mmCIF file as gemmi writes it, N, C-alpha and C atoms, coordinates in Angstrom:
data_model
loop_
_atom_site.group_PDB
_atom_site.id
_atom_site.type_symbol
_atom_site.label_atom_id
_atom_site.label_alt_id
_atom_site.label_comp_id
_atom_site.label_asym_id
_atom_site.label_entity_id
_atom_site.label_seq_id
_atom_site.pdbx_PDB_ins_code
_atom_site.Cartn_x
_atom_site.Cartn_y
_atom_site.Cartn_z
_atom_site.occupancy
_atom_site.B_iso_or_equiv
_atom_site.pdbx_formal_charge
_atom_site.auth_seq_id
_atom_site.auth_asym_id
_atom_site.pdbx_PDB_model_num
ATOM 1 N N . THR Axp A 1 ? 143.632 89.783 124.778 1 0 ? 1 A 1
ATOM 2 C CA . THR Axp A 1 ? 143.026 89.929 123.467 1 0 ? 1 A 1
ATOM 3 C C . THR Axp A 1 ? 143.939 90.688 122.508 1 0 ? 1 A 1
ATOM 4 N N . ASP Axp A 2 ? 144.856 91.488 123.042 1 0 ? 2 A 1
ATOM 5 C CA . ASP Axp A 2 ? 145.771 92.226 122.18 1 0 ? 2 A 1
ATOM 6 C C . ASP Axp A 2 ? 146.747 91.301 121.459 1 0 ? 2 A 1
ATOM 7 N N . MET Axp A 3 ? 146.872 90.074 121.917 1 0 ? 3 A 1
ATOM 8 C CA . MET Axp A 3 ? 147.795 89.123 121.302 1 0 ? 3 A 1
ATOM 9 C C . MET Axp A 3 ? 147.103 88.161 120.34 1 0 ? 3 A 1
ATOM 10 N N . ASP Axp A 4 ? 145.802 88.3 120.174 1 0 ? 4 A 1
ATOM 11 C CA . ASP Axp A 4 ? 145.059 87.343 119.345 1 0 ? 4 A 1
ATOM 12 C C . ASP Axp A 4 ? 145.587 87.225 117.925 1 0 ? 4 A 1
ATOM 13 N N . ASP Axp A 5 ? 146.086 88.332 117.355 1 0 ? 5 A 1
ATOM 14 C CA . ASP Axp A 5 ? 146.539 88.284 115.971 1 0 ? 5 A 1
ATOM 15 C C . ASP Axp A 5 ? 148.056 88.113 115.842 1 0 ? 5 A 1
ATOM 16 N N . ILE Axp A 6 ? 148.734 87.838 116.945 1 0 ? 6 A 1
ATOM 17 C CA . ILE Axp A 6 ? 150.192 87.709 116.882 1 0 ? 6 A 1
ATOM 18 C C . ILE Axp A 6 ? 150.584 86.268 116.623 1 0 ? 6 A 1
ATOM 19 N N . ARG Axp A 7 ? 151.384 86.135 115.59 1 0 ? 7 A 1
ATOM 20 C CA . ARG Axp A 7 ? 152.029 84.869 115.249 1 0 ? 7 A 1
ATOM 21 C C . ARG Axp A 7 ? 153.46 85.248 114.94 1 0 ? 7 A 1
ATOM 22 N N . LEU Axp A 8 ? 154.403 84.641 115.633 1 0 ? 8 A 1
ATOM 23 C CA . LEU Axp A 8 ? 155.806 84.983 115.469 1 0 ? 8 A 1
ATOM 24 C C . LEU Axp A 8 ? 156.552 83.751 114.972 1 0 ? 8 A 1
ATOM 25 N N . THR Axp A 9 ? 157.192 83.879 113.815 1 0 ? 9 A 1
ATOM 26 C CA . THR Axp A 9 ? 157.922 82.762 113.234 1 0 ? 9 A 1
ATOM 27 C C . THR Axp A 9 ? 159.416 83.054 113.29 1 0 ? 9 A 1
ATOM 28 N N . ALA Axp A 10 ? 160.148 82.14 113.911 1 0 ? 10 A 1
ATOM 29 C CA . ALA Axp A 10 ? 161.598 82.248 114.051 1 0 ? 10 A 1
ATOM 30 C C . ALA Axp A 10 ? 162.271 81.182 113.195 1 0 ? 10 A 1
ATOM 31 N N . HIS Axp A 11 ? 163.323 81.584 112.507 1 0 ? 11 A 1
ATOM 32 C CA . HIS Axp A 11 ? 164.115 80.659 111.697 1 0 ? 11 A 1
ATOM 33 C C . HIS Axp A 11 ? 165.488 80.546 112.344 1 0 ? 11 A 1
ATOM 34 N N . LEU Axp A 12 ? 165.846 79.331 112.744 1 0 ? 12 A 1
ATOM 35 C CA . LEU Axp A 12 ? 167.098 79.096 113.443 1 0 ? 12 A 1
ATOM 36 C C . LEU Axp A 12 ? 168.036 78.269 112.58 1 0 ? 12 A 1
ATOM 37 N N . LYS Axp A 13 ? 169.287 78.659 112.566 1 0 ? 13 A 1
ATOM 38 C CA . LYS Axp A 13 ? 170.359 77.88 111.951 1 0 ? 13 A 1
ATOM 39 C C . LYS Axp A 13 ? 171.169 77.353 113.124 1 0 ? 13 A 1
ATOM 40 N N . MET Axp A 14 ? 171.232 76.026 113.239 1 0 ? 14 A 1
ATOM 41 C CA . MET Axp A 14 ? 171.83 75.399 114.408 1 0 ? 14 A 1
ATOM 42 C C . MET Axp A 14 ? 173.234 74.877 114.119 1 0 ? 14 A 1
ATOM 43 N N . LEU Axp A 15 ? 174.028 74.737 115.168 1 0 ? 15 A 1
ATOM 44 C CA . LEU Axp A 15 ? 175.322 74.058 115.108 1 0 ? 15 A 1
ATOM 45 C C . LEU Axp A 15 ? 175.131 72.633 115.619 1 0 ? 15 A 1
ATOM 46 N N . PRO Axp A 16 ? 176.007 71.714 115.257 1 0 ? 16 A 1
ATOM 47 C CA . PRO Axp A 16 ? 175.858 70.315 115.713 1 0 ? 16 A 1
ATOM 48 C C . PRO Axp A 16 ? 175.825 70.154 117.231 1 0 ? 16 A 1
ATOM 49 N N . THR Axp A 17 ? 176.329 71.14 117.96 1 0 ? 17 A 1
ATOM 50 C CA . THR Axp A 17 ? 176.329 71.094 119.429 1 0 ? 17 A 1
ATOM 51 C C . THR Axp A 17 ? 174.978 71.483 120.027 1 0 ? 17 A 1
ATOM 52 N N . GLY Axp A 18 ? 174.024 71.908 119.175 1 0 ? 18 A 1
ATOM 53 C CA . GLY Axp A 18 ? 172.719 72.345 119.656 1 0 ? 18 A 1
ATOM 54 C C . GLY Axp A 18 ? 172.66 73.835 119.943 1 0 ? 18 A 1
ATOM 55 N N . VAL Axp A 19 ? 173.749 74.53 119.682 1 0 ? 19 A 1
ATOM 56 C CA . VAL Axp A 19 ? 173.799 75.979 119.878 1 0 ? 19 A 1
ATOM 57 C C . VAL Axp A 19 ? 173.165 76.659 118.667 1 0 ? 19 A 1
ATOM 58 N N . VAL Axp A 20 ? 172.411 77.722 118.93 1 0 ? 20 A 1
ATOM 59 C CA . VAL Axp A 20 ? 171.815 78.511 117.848 1 0 ? 20 A 1
ATOM 60 C C . VAL Axp A 20 ? 172.926 79.367 117.248 1 0 ? 20 A 1
ATOM 61 N N . ASP Axp A 21 ? 173.186 79.167 115.959 1 0 ? 21 A 1
ATOM 62 C CA . ASP Axp A 21 ? 174.227 79.914 115.263 1 0 ? 21 A 1
ATOM 63 C C . ASP Axp A 21 ? 173.684 81.242 114.754 1 0 ? 21 A 1
ATOM 64 N N . ARG Axp A 22 ? 172.5 81.2 114.122 1 0 ? 22 A 1
ATOM 65 C CA . ARG Axp A 22 ? 171.857 82.402 113.596 1 0 ? 22 A 1
ATOM 66 C C . ARG Axp A 22 ? 170.356 82.283 113.798 1 0 ? 22 A 1
ATOM 67 N N . ILE Axp A 23 ? 169.723 83.438 113.911 1 0 ? 23 A 1
ATOM 68 C CA . ILE Axp A 23 ? 168.279 83.448 114.048 1 0 ? 23 A 1
ATOM 69 C C . ILE Axp A 23 ? 167.735 84.692 113.351 1 0 ? 23 A 1
ATOM 70 N N . TRP Axp A 24 ? 166.627 84.537 112.676 1 0 ? 24 A 1
ATOM 71 C CA . TRP Axp A 24 ? 165.918 85.695 112.121 1 0 ? 24 A 1
ATOM 72 C C . TRP Axp A 24 ? 164.426 85.452 112.263 1 0 ? 24 A 1
ATOM 73 N N . PHE Axp A 25 ? 163.688 86.544 112.353 1 0 ? 25 A 1
ATOM 74 C CA . PHE Axp A 25 ? 162.249 86.494 112.593 1 0 ? 25 A 1
ATOM 75 C C . PHE Axp A 25 ? 161.501 87.108 111.415 1 0 ? 25 A 1
ATOM 76 N N . GLU Axp A 26 ? 160.446 86.441 110.996 1 0 ? 26 A 1
ATOM 77 C CA . GLU Axp A 26 ? 159.548 87.024 110.012 1 0 ? 26 A 1
ATOM 78 C C . GLU Axp A 26 ? 158.819 88.194 110.669 1 0 ? 26 A 1
ATOM 79 N N . SER Axp A 27 ? 158.577 89.22 109.921 1 0 ? 27 A 1
ATOM 80 C CA . SER Axp A 27 ? 157.81 90.396 110.379 1 0 ? 27 A 1
ATOM 81 C C . SER Axp A 27 ? 158.468 91.118 111.55 1 0 ? 27 A 1
ATOM 82 N N . GLU Axp A 28 ? 159.793 90.994 111.698 1 0 ? 28 A 1
ATOM 83 C CA . GLU Axp A 28 ? 160.473 91.628 112.83 1 0 ? 28 A 1
ATOM 84 C C . GLU Axp A 28 ? 160.275 93.147 112.842 1 0 ? 28 A 1
ATOM 85 N N . SER Axp A 29 ? 160.137 93.753 111.678 1 0 ? 29 A 1
ATOM 86 C CA . SER Axp A 29 ? 159.959 95.207 111.614 1 0 ? 29 A 1
ATOM 87 C C . SER Axp A 29 ? 158.652 95.669 112.27 1 0 ? 29 A 1
ATOM 88 N N . ARG Axp A 30 ? 157.71 94.754 112.424 1 0 ? 30 A 1
ATOM 89 C CA . ARG Axp A 30 ? 156.436 95.103 113.082 1 0 ? 30 A 1
ATOM 90 C C . ARG Axp A 30 ? 156.668 95.584 114.51 1 0 ? 30 A 1
ATOM 91 N N . ALA Axp A 31 ? 157.755 95.142 115.124 1 0 ? 31 A 1
ATOM 92 C CA . ALA Axp A 31 ? 158.06 95.517 116.505 1 0 ? 31 A 1
ATOM 93 C C . ALA Axp A 31 ? 158.284 97.02 116.654 1 0 ? 31 A 1
ATOM 94 N N . GLU Axp A 32 ? 158.649 97.692 115.558 1 0 ? 32 A 1
ATOM 95 C CA . GLU Axp A 32 ? 158.887 99.142 115.608 1 0 ? 32 A 1
ATOM 96 C C . GLU Axp A 32 ? 157.604 99.93 115.863 1 0 ? 32 A 1
ATOM 97 N N . SER Axp A 33 ? 156.472 99.386 115.443 1 0 ? 33 A 1
ATOM 98 C CA . SER Axp A 33 ? 155.209 100.123 115.581 1 0 ? 33 A 1
ATOM 99 C C . SER Axp A 33 ? 154.18 99.429 116.477 1 0 ? 33 A 1
ATOM 100 N N . ASP Axp A 34 ? 154.495 98.228 116.944 1 0 ? 34 A 1
ATOM 101 C CA . ASP Axp A 34 ? 153.535 97.452 117.742 1 0 ? 34 A 1
ATOM 102 C C . ASP Axp A 34 ? 154.217 97.004 119.034 1 0 ? 34 A 1
ATOM 103 N N . PRO Axp A 35 ? 153.967 97.707 120.144 1 0 ? 35 A 1
ATOM 104 C CA . PRO Axp A 35 ? 154.659 97.373 121.393 1 0 ? 35 A 1
ATOM 105 C C . PRO Axp A 35 ? 154.35 95.974 121.925 1 0 ? 35 A 1
ATOM 106 N N . ILE Axp A 36 ? 153.178 95.459 121.664 1 0 ? 36 A 1
ATOM 107 C CA . ILE Axp A 36 ? 152.853 94.106 122.128 1 0 ? 36 A 1
ATOM 108 C C . ILE Axp A 36 ? 153.658 93.09 121.325 1 0 ? 36 A 1
ATOM 109 N N . PHE Axp A 37 ? 153.745 93.288 120.02 1 0 ? 37 A 1
ATOM 110 C CA . PHE Axp A 37 ? 154.555 92.411 119.181 1 0 ? 37 A 1
ATOM 111 C C . PHE Axp A 37 ? 156.025 92.502 119.608 1 0 ? 37 A 1
ATOM 112 N N . ALA Axp A 38 ? 156.497 93.714 119.915 1 0 ? 38 A 1
ATOM 113 C CA . ALA Axp A 38 ? 157.878 93.896 120.372 1 0 ? 38 A 1
ATOM 114 C C . ALA Axp A 38 ? 158.13 93.12 121.663 1 0 ? 38 A 1
ATOM 115 N N . TYR Axp A 39 ? 157.165 93.147 122.57 1 0 ? 39 A 1
ATOM 116 C CA . TYR Axp A 39 ? 157.285 92.395 123.823 1 0 ? 39 A 1
ATOM 117 C C . TYR Axp A 39 ? 157.374 90.893 123.555 1 0 ? 39 A 1
ATOM 118 N N . VAL Axp A 40 ? 156.502 90.387 122.682 1 0 ? 40 A 1
ATOM 119 C CA . VAL Axp A 40 ? 156.528 88.952 122.346 1 0 ? 40 A 1
ATOM 120 C C . VAL Axp A 40 ? 157.854 88.599 121.683 1 0 ? 40 A 1
ATOM 121 N N . LEU Axp A 41 ? 158.315 89.427 120.764 1 0 ? 41 A 1
ATOM 122 C CA . LEU Axp A 41 ? 159.584 89.186 120.076 1 0 ? 41 A 1
ATOM 123 C C . LEU Axp A 41 ? 160.736 89.122 121.073 1 0 ? 41 A 1
ATOM 124 N N . ASP Axp A 42 ? 160.816 90.082 121.985 1 0 ? 42 A 1
ATOM 125 C CA . ASP Axp A 42 ? 161.881 90.085 122.988 1 0 ? 42 A 1
ATOM 126 C C . ASP Axp A 42 ? 161.801 88.862 123.895 1 0 ? 42 A 1
ATOM 127 N N . THR Axp A 43 ? 160.592 88.472 124.262 1 0 ? 43 A 1
ATOM 128 C CA . THR Axp A 43 ? 160.405 87.303 125.125 1 0 ? 43 A 1
ATOM 129 C C . THR Axp A 43 ? 160.858 86.024 124.429 1 0 ? 43 A 1
ATOM 130 N N . VAL Axp A 44 ? 160.503 85.89 123.164 1 0 ? 44 A 1
ATOM 131 C CA . VAL Axp A 44 ? 160.905 84.7 122.402 1 0 ? 44 A 1
ATOM 132 C C . VAL Axp A 44 ? 162.418 84.678 122.203 1 0 ? 44 A 1
ATOM 133 N N . LYS Axp A 45 ? 163.012 85.815 121.883 1 0 ? 45 A 1
ATOM 134 C CA . LYS Axp A 45 ? 164.477 85.883 121.737 1 0 ? 45 A 1
ATOM 135 C C . LYS Axp A 45 ? 165.167 85.429 123.017 1 0 ? 45 A 1
ATOM 136 N N . GLU Axp A 46 ? 164.701 85.936 124.133 1 0 ? 46 A 1
ATOM 137 C CA . GLU Axp A 46 ? 165.3 85.577 125.424 1 0 ? 46 A 1
ATOM 138 C C . GLU Axp A 46 ? 165.1 84.097 125.739 1 0 ? 46 A 1
ATOM 139 N N . ALA Axp A 47 ? 163.928 83.57 125.427 1 0 ? 47 A 1
ATOM 140 C CA . ALA Axp A 47 ? 163.668 82.144 125.68 1 0 ? 47 A 1
ATOM 141 C C . ALA Axp A 47 ? 164.598 81.267 124.843 1 0 ? 47 A 1
ATOM 142 N N . ILE Axp A 48 ? 164.811 81.633 123.602 1 0 ? 48 A 1
ATOM 143 C CA . ILE Axp A 48 ? 165.703 80.849 122.736 1 0 ? 48 A 1
ATOM 144 C C . ILE Axp A 48 ? 167.133 80.931 123.263 1 0 ? 48 A 1
ATOM 145 N N . ARG Axp A 49 ? 167.575 82.132 123.662 1 0 ? 49 A 1
ATOM 146 C CA . ARG Axp A 49 ? 168.916 82.279 124.233 1 0 ? 49 A 1
ATOM 147 C C . ARG Axp A 49 ? 169.07 81.436 125.505 1 0 ? 49 A 1
ATOM 148 N N . THR Axp A 50 ? 168.045 81.444 126.336 1 0 ? 50 A 1
ATOM 149 C CA . THR Axp A 50 ? 168.096 80.702 127.591 1 0 ? 50 A 1
ATOM 150 C C . THR Axp A 50 ? 168.152 79.198 127.357 1 0 ? 50 A 1
ATOM 151 N N . CYS Axp A 51 ? 167.447 78.716 126.356 1 0 ? 51 A 1
ATOM 152 C CA . CYS Axp A 51 ? 167.386 77.279 126.08 1 0 ? 51 A 1
ATOM 153 C C . CYS Axp A 51 ? 168.617 76.753 125.337 1 0 ? 51 A 1
ATOM 154 N N . SER Axp A 52 ? 169.364 77.633 124.71 1 0 ? 52 A 1
ATOM 155 C CA . SER Axp A 52 ? 170.531 77.213 123.948 1 0 ? 52 A 1
ATOM 156 C C . SER Axp A 52 ? 171.686 76.922 124.898 1 0 ? 52 A 1
ATOM 157 N N . PRO Axp A 53 ? 172.375 75.8 124.738 1 0 ? 53 A 1
ATOM 158 C CA . PRO Axp A 53 ? 172.262 74.831 123.656 1 0 ? 53 A 1
ATOM 159 C C . PRO Axp A 53 ? 171.087 73.878 123.872 1 0 ? 53 A 1
ATOM 160 N N . PHE Axp A 54 ? 170.505 73.457 122.779 1 0 ? 54 A 1
ATOM 161 C CA . PHE Axp A 54 ? 169.418 72.495 122.792 1 0 ? 54 A 1
ATOM 162 C C . PHE Axp A 54 ? 170.031 71.094 122.853 1 0 ? 54 A 1
ATOM 163 N N . SER Axp A 55 ? 170.455 70.713 124.028 1 0 ? 55 A 1
ATOM 164 C CA . SER Axp A 55 ? 171.205 69.457 124.201 1 0 ? 55 A 1
ATOM 165 C C . SER Axp A 55 ? 170.342 68.214 124.014 1 0 ? 55 A 1
ATOM 166 N N . MET Axp A 56 ? 169.028 68.384 123.98 1 0 ? 56 A 1
ATOM 167 C CA . MET Axp A 56 ? 168.143 67.231 123.803 1 0 ? 56 A 1
ATOM 168 C C . MET Axp A 56 ? 168.085 66.764 122.349 1 0 ? 56 A 1
ATOM 169 N N . LEU Axp A 57 ? 168.617 67.551 121.434 1 0 ? 57 A 1
ATOM 170 C CA . LEU Axp A 57 ? 168.592 67.189 120.013 1 0 ? 57 A 1
ATOM 171 C C . LEU Axp A 57 ? 169.71 66.19 119.722 1 0 ? 57 A 1
ATOM 172 N N . PRO Axp A 58 ? 169.372 65.044 119.157 1 0 ? 58 A 1
ATOM 173 C CA . PRO Axp A 58 ? 170.393 64.018 118.905 1 0 ? 58 A 1
ATOM 174 C C . PRO Axp A 58 ? 171.344 64.447 117.789 1 0 ? 58 A 1
ATOM 175 N N . ARG Axp A 59 ? 172.611 64.454 118.099 1 0 ? 59 A 1
ATOM 176 C CA . ARG Axp A 59 ? 173.62 64.848 117.124 1 0 ? 59 A 1
ATOM 177 C C . ARG Axp A 59 ? 173.577 63.984 115.87 1 0 ? 59 A 1
ATOM 178 N N . SER Axp A 60 ? 173.213 62.735 116.044 1 0 ? 60 A 1
ATOM 179 C CA . SER Axp A 60 ? 173.151 61.815 114.901 1 0 ? 60 A 1
ATOM 180 C C . SER Axp A 60 ? 172.081 62.215 113.888 1 0 ? 60 A 1
ATOM 181 N N . GLU Axp A 61 ? 171.149 63.085 114.283 1 0 ? 61 A 1
ATOM 182 C CA . GLU Axp A 61 ? 170.081 63.545 113.393 1 0 ? 61 A 1
ATOM 183 C C . GLU Axp A 61 ? 170.231 65.027 113.037 1 0 ? 61 A 1
ATOM 184 N N . PHE Axp A 62 ? 171.453 65.533 113.104 1 0 ? 62 A 1
ATOM 185 C CA . PHE Axp A 62 ? 171.722 66.952 112.864 1 0 ? 62 A 1
ATOM 186 C C . PHE Axp A 62 ? 171.158 67.438 111.531 1 0 ? 62 A 1
ATOM 187 N N . ASP Axp A 63 ? 171.274 66.645 110.489 1 0 ? 63 A 1
ATOM 188 C CA . ASP Axp A 63 ? 170.768 67.068 109.176 1 0 ? 63 A 1
ATOM 189 C C . ASP Axp A 63 ? 169.27 67.363 109.202 1 0 ? 63 A 1
ATOM 190 N N . GLU Axp A 64 ? 168.549 66.752 110.13 1 0 ? 64 A 1
ATOM 191 C CA . GLU Axp A 64 ? 167.101 66.959 110.227 1 0 ? 64 A 1
ATOM 192 C C . GLU Axp A 64 ? 166.732 68.219 110.998 1 0 ? 64 A 1
ATOM 193 N N . TRP Axp A 65 ? 167.599 68.686 111.893 1 0 ? 65 A 1
ATOM 194 C CA . TRP Axp A 65 ? 167.253 69.851 112.71 1 0 ? 65 A 1
ATOM 195 C C . TRP Axp A 65 ? 168.226 71.025 112.582 1 0 ? 65 A 1
ATOM 196 N N . LYS Axp A 66 ? 169.149 70.962 111.644 1 0 ? 66 A 1
ATOM 197 C CA . LYS Axp A 66 ? 170.124 72.057 111.517 1 0 ? 66 A 1
ATOM 198 C C . LYS Axp A 66 ? 169.466 73.37 111.084 1 0 ? 66 A 1
ATOM 199 N N . ASP Axp A 67 ? 168.385 73.279 110.335 1 0 ? 67 A 1
ATOM 200 C CA . ASP Axp A 67 ? 167.581 74.446 109.974 1 0 ? 67 A 1
ATOM 201 C C . ASP Axp A 67 ? 166.206 74.241 110.577 1 0 ? 67 A 1
ATOM 202 N N . MET Axp A 68 ? 165.863 75.087 111.517 1 0 ? 68 A 1
ATOM 203 C CA . MET Axp A 68 ? 164.635 74.893 112.283 1 0 ? 68 A 1
ATOM 204 C C . MET Axp A 68 ? 163.738 76.119 112.152 1 0 ? 68 A 1
ATOM 205 N N . THR Axp A 69 ? 162.449 75.889 112.019 1 0 ? 69 A 1
ATOM 206 C CA . THR Axp A 69 ? 161.477 76.966 112.016 1 0 ? 69 A 1
ATOM 207 C C . THR Axp A 69 ? 160.502 76.728 113.163 1 0 ? 69 A 1
ATOM 208 N N . LEU Axp A 70 ? 160.364 77.73 114.009 1 0 ? 70 A 1
ATOM 209 C CA . LEU Axp A 70 ? 159.441 77.657 115.146 1 0 ? 70 A 1
ATOM 210 C C . LEU Axp A 70 ? 158.422 78.77 114.998 1 0 ? 70 A 1
ATOM 211 N N . THR Axp A 71 ? 157.157 78.44 115.12 1 0 ? 71 A 1
ATOM 212 C CA . THR Axp A 71 ? 156.103 79.444 115.053 1 0 ? 71 A 1
ATOM 213 C C . THR Axp A 71 ? 155.413 79.504 116.413 1 0 ? 71 A 1
ATOM 214 N N . PHE Axp A 72 ? 155.358 80.696 116.964 1 0 ? 72 A 1
ATOM 215 C CA . PHE Axp A 72 ? 154.801 80.921 118.289 1 0 ? 72 A 1
ATOM 216 C C . PHE Axp A 72 ? 153.429 81.593 118.162 1 0 ? 72 A 1
ATOM 217 N N . TYR Axp A 73 ? 152.479 81.069 118.904 1 0 ? 73 A 1
ATOM 218 C CA . TYR Axp A 73 ? 151.118 81.617 118.986 1 0 ? 73 A 1
ATOM 219 C C . TYR Axp A 73 ? 150.881 81.975 120.453 1 0 ? 73 A 1
ATOM 220 N N . PRO Axp A 74 ? 151.306 83.156 120.904 1 0 ? 74 A 1
ATOM 221 C CA . PRO Axp A 74 ? 151.25 83.465 122.337 1 0 ? 74 A 1
ATOM 222 C C . PRO Axp A 74 ? 149.848 83.475 122.937 1 0 ? 74 A 1
ATOM 223 N N . SER Axp A 75 ? 148.824 83.852 122.175 1 0 ? 75 A 1
ATOM 224 C CA . SER Axp A 75 ? 147.484 83.907 122.769 1 0 ? 75 A 1
ATOM 225 C C . SER Axp A 75 ? 146.94 82.501 123.029 1 0 ? 75 A 1
ATOM 226 N N . GLN Axp A 76 ? 147.478 81.507 122.335 1 0 ? 76 A 1
ATOM 227 C CA . GLN Axp A 76 ? 147.045 80.13 122.513 1 0 ? 76 A 1
ATOM 228 C C . GLN Axp A 76 ? 148.027 79.324 123.344 1 0 ? 76 A 1
ATOM 229 N N . GLY Axp A 77 ? 149.187 79.908 123.658 1 0 ? 77 A 1
ATOM 230 C CA . GLY Axp A 77 ? 150.202 79.188 124.416 1 0 ? 77 A 1
ATOM 231 C C . GLY Axp A 77 ? 150.793 78.036 123.631 1 0 ? 77 A 1
ATOM 232 N N . LYS Axp A 78 ? 150.901 78.184 122.309 1 0 ? 78 A 1
ATOM 233 C CA . LYS Axp A 78 ? 151.376 77.094 121.457 1 0 ? 78 A 1
ATOM 234 C C . LYS Axp A 78 ? 152.646 77.471 120.706 1 0 ? 78 A 1
ATOM 235 N N . ILE Axp A 79 ? 153.465 76.451 120.467 1 0 ? 79 A 1
ATOM 236 C CA . ILE Axp A 79 ? 154.624 76.554 119.597 1 0 ? 79 A 1
ATOM 237 C C . ILE Axp A 79 ? 154.518 75.419 118.604 1 0 ? 79 A 1
ATOM 238 N N . MET Axp A 80 ? 154.651 75.734 117.331 1 0 ? 80 A 1
ATOM 239 C CA . MET Axp A 80 ? 154.587 74.702 116.294 1 0 ? 80 A 1
ATOM 240 C C . MET Axp A 80 ? 155.91 74.662 115.569 1 0 ? 80 A 1
């Protein structure tokens, strides 16, 4: 229930190889005062690092996915 109000949005700048070039998170400063949010943020960062490079992304469609926004809803187990 402590995660019910957590929504974490990540903005990724990708390279054509599927490697994450840059990443920033909305509301990242919340992690300084909210340990549950900090845990979710660290988990998402690690998951993105682990998944990179995203080799499943077709290089021919790079213009469509070079700037990616992912929103995580941990209490629902969803990524949009």
